[in-house]
N, C-alpha and C positions, 0 to 999 in steps of 0.2 A: 521562898518568894511566893506570894500569893498571886493567882491568876486574876486578871481583870474581867469584869463581868461584861464582855462585849457580845455582839450579835454572833460573831464567828464562834466564840467559846460556848455560847448557848447552842448553836447548831450541832457542834461536835458532841456536846453532851447528850443532846436529843438523839443523835444518830447512834452512838455507842451505848446508850442506857440499856437497851434490852440485852445485849451481849454482856455488859458488865454486871447487870443484875443476876445473870445466871451463873456468875463466877463468885458471888459472895454469899455469905450466910452459912448455915450449918452444912455438914457434909451431905445430908440427904437432899437438900435442895441443890447444891453444886453438882453432885453426881447425877441426879435426874435431869438437870439442865444440860450437862454435857452429853449424857447418853441420849437424850431426846434430839439434840441437834445432830448427832452421828446417825441415829435412826432415821431422821428426816432426810439426811443426805443419801443414806443407803436406799430408802424407799423411793426418793426422787430419781436416782440413777437407774434403779432396776425397774421401776414401773414404766418409765419412758421406753425402755428397751423391750420389755415384755408386751406392752400394748402396741408398740410399733410393729412387732412381728405378728401380732394377731390382726391388726387392721391395716397396716401398711401406710398410714398417714401420720407421720410424726408431728406435723404442725398442728393437726387437730388434737392429738394427745396432749401436747404442751399447753395449747389453749385451754383445754378442759382442766389441767392441773392448776394453771394460773387462776383460772376462774373460781375454782373451788377455794384456793388460797385467799382470793380477794373476798369471797363471801365470808370466810372465817375472820378476816380483818374487820369487815363491816359489823358482824355480830359482836365481836370483841369491843369495838369502839362504842357501841350503844350501851354497854353495861359499865357502870361505875363501881370501882372498887376502892376501899380505903387502903388496903394492903393487897398486893398481888397474890391471889391463890396459887397453889402449886400447879393446878391444872392449866391455868393460863400461861405460866411459865413453860410447861411442856408443850402446849399448842404453839406458842410463839417460836420455840426452838425447833420444833418439827417443821414449821413453816419456813424458817430461816434456812435449815439444812436442805429442805426441798428446793427452794429457789436457787440456792447455791449450786446444787446438782445439776439443774436445769441450765443455768448460765454456763457452768463448766462444760456440759454436753455441747452447748452451741459453740463454744470456743474450740472444742476438739473437732467439731464438724466443719469448722471455718465459715460459719454463717453468721 
């Protein structure tokens, strides 16, 4: 059965496209996509704890991480590509993993 081309279907495709693009293609592309997402999660969870111990202000650290990630998104959106290069895939997955770690940390803290 073929899916209808509705606005909801387009929205779902737009949301899950970065994740699905990292899981298709040759093994090099898939493995780098998954490893960069896991590395982003690792860095996001450890950097917040490390810098929190150094400065004592968790909100400032999370704000700076989100600010850096937003700058990366703005830079990426300005550049047009015919085919997504591997460095863009790695950067996107690092960003997704880092944001996931920050959100998970917020849920653990109950805030």
